N, C-alpha and C positions, 0 to 999 in steps of 0.2 A: 735378859735372853728373850724371855717369855713375852715382853712389853712390844720388842723387835718383831717378832712372830705374829703378834696380833695385828701391830700398824701395817705390816705388809699384807696382811690378809686383806682388812680393810679397804687398803688402795687397790689392790686386786679386782676386788668387789667393784668398786666404784668404777674402774675404767670398763671391766666386761658391762655394768649397767649403762654405762655413757655409749659403747658401742652399739649395744643392743638398741636402745633409743633411736640411735642415727638410722640404723638399717631398717626400722620400722616406719621412720620417717620418710626414707627413701622410696617405700612402696607405696605410700599415700599418693592420690592422685594430685596433679600440679592446681595451684588456687587458681582461680579466676583471675585473668588479666595478666598471668604469669608470663614471661617471655617468649617460652617455647609452645605455647597455647596453639592450636591450631585455628585459623582465620577463616570463618564462614561467610561467603558472599551469598547476600539475599536475592532470589530471583525477582527481576521487576518485570511486569507483564506489559508495560508500554513503550511503543515506538512510534518516533515521528519520522517523515520524510518531507524534504522540498525538493522538486525536481522542474527541470524545464522540459516540457511536453510537446511533442509534435503531433497533431492531429490530422490524419490523412483519410479523408472519406474514400471509400470505394462505392461509388454512387451509381444508380440507375433509377429508372422512374417509370412507372405505368400512368398515363394521363388521359384524361378524356376531356374534350373541349365542347360544351353543350350537350352533354352525355352520350359524345359519340367517342369511341375509342378512337386515336390517333396513331396509327403505325410509326413506329421510329421516333417518336416524341420523346427526349431524354433530356435531364439535366446535367450541369456541372458544378460541384461545390469547391470552394477554395480550401486549400490547405491552410491550417492556423497554427503559430507557435505560441505558448501560452505558460504561466506558472502555475503550479499544482501543488497542493497541500495534501496528504495522508497520513492518516492516525491509525495505527496497529494496537491490535490486544491479543495478546498471546494467553492462551486457555492453559497450555502447557509449553514446552520449549519448542514443540514441534507443530501444533496447531493454532493458527492465528486467525483474527478477523481483520480486514482492513475496510476503513471508510476511504473514499477518494473524492475530493473535493476541487472544484473548478469552472471556470466559466471560459467558453470559446467562441468568437465571432467567425461567421462565415457569409460569403457572396454566393449568391445562386444565380445561375445563367442557364440558357437553354443549350440544348446538344441535340445531336441528331437533326430531325425535321424542324426543330427549334433552335436551329444553331444560330448565335448572335443576339438572342433576345436576352435583355437582362429582364429579369425576373424579381428579384428582392434580396433582401439580406436578413439574419437572424442572429441573435444569442443563442448559446446553448448552456444549460445548467445540467450538466448529468453526473448528479450522486451517485457512486457505484458501491456496492457492498460488496467483498470478497470472502471467501473461505478459503485458507491457504494451509499448505502443507510445507513446513520448512525442514530441510536436510540441514542437521547439525553435527555431522561426523566428518567435514572436511576442513576443518581449522577456523580461520578466518574467512574462508569463503564459504558463502552460505546461501545456495540455491534454494529457490521455492517455485511452488506453481498454484493456480487458485482457478475458481470457478465462482461467479457470482451473479448477480441481478443489477440491473441498470434502470434509473427511471429518469429521462431526460425531460426538462422544461424549456420550452422556446419563450423567449422573450424578446421584446423590442424588434418585433419583425416590421419591416419597412419595404412596399413595393417599389419596382423601380421599371424605367423602360416604358412609362405610358400606362403600366398596370396601377389600379386604385388600391387595392388591399392584396395582403398576403399573409397567409394563416399556415402555422403547422402545428399538429395535434399533438400535446405531450405523451409521451409512450414509454412503456416499459421495452426493456431488451434484456439479452442474456449476454454474459462476457466471461471471457477466457484472459488468463495471465499466466506469464511465467517471467522470471527475473532471477537476480541475486544481489545480496547485500556482500561487501567485502569489508570489514571490520578493522580500521585501524589501530584501535584500541579498544577497551571494555565499554566506551560509549559512543565513539564516532566512527561513521564508515561512508563507502560510496555506493551508488546503487545504480543499477540499471535495468530496465523493465520494459516489456511489451505487454501491449492488452489489444484483445479484438471484442469489439461491442458490435453485435448483431441489432441494428435499430432499422425499423420501416415506419415512419409516421406517416399519417395521412396529411395531406396538402390541399389548400383550397386558394384560388386566386380569383380576384374581382367577384368577390362575393357569390363563389359557387359556378363563374362561368367555366374556370378550368378547376377540375378535381383530379384525385387520383392518391397514389402512393407514391413515396421516394424512398428507396433503400438507400441509407447512408452507410450504414456497416462501416465506420472507420477502424483504421488502426492506430493506436497510440503508443508512440515511442517516447521513452522518458530516462532522464539520466540525472542524477542529483546527489544529495547529502541525507545520510542517516542518522539519527539521534537515538541512542537505547538509553532509557532511564535506568 
C-alpha cells in the first residue's frame, strides 16, 4: 500500500512539472521565422516614371531689329509631344525630390508684325529638379505638389526662311508642379502630372541683326506609368 502511494505521488509531481514547463514555454516570444511572426515591409526611397508629355509654350517676345524695338513683333512656337523619364528619391514618405529628363523639338515662326516669317527651329533639353510634398493618407490615391528649378539647354538650332543664323541662350527657370499617382499594387501605378515652367531666354538672329527675349513659359501635361522600388 505504501508503495502505491509513493508511485502515485511521483506520477502527480511529474505531471505537474510537465504542465508548468508547457505554460512557461507558451509565455516565451515566438522564434524568428515562426508562422505568426509579423512581416515588416522595408521602406524603399526610389521611384521612376515614364510619361508621354505634351509641351505647350505660352509664348511672347520683345524683339529689336538693328537695335530698334519693333512694336507688335512677336513669335509663335509649336507644341511638341515627347516621351519623358523622371527619377524620384524619397527622404521620408512625404518629402521627395524628382529629376525630370527629356528633350523637345520646336519650330519658331513670326507673329504679329512678323506674321508669316519662318525664323528657325531648335531642340530643348530642360532638366528640372523638383522638391515635392506627397499626401499619403488617401490610400491608393497619392497626390503631390512641387516647386523647383529648371535649366534649359538649347541645341541643334537652325535658321529658316532666309535667315542665316538662329541662336537661343541657355537659361534658368522656375517651375511649379501638381499631380498624382494611383497605385495598382505595391510597386505599379499610373501617373498624371501638370507642370508650369517660367522660361525667358535671349534670342539672336542673323548674328545680332535681330535680338531680344522670348518668353516661352510652357505648360507640360504628362500621363504615364509609375514604378516604386
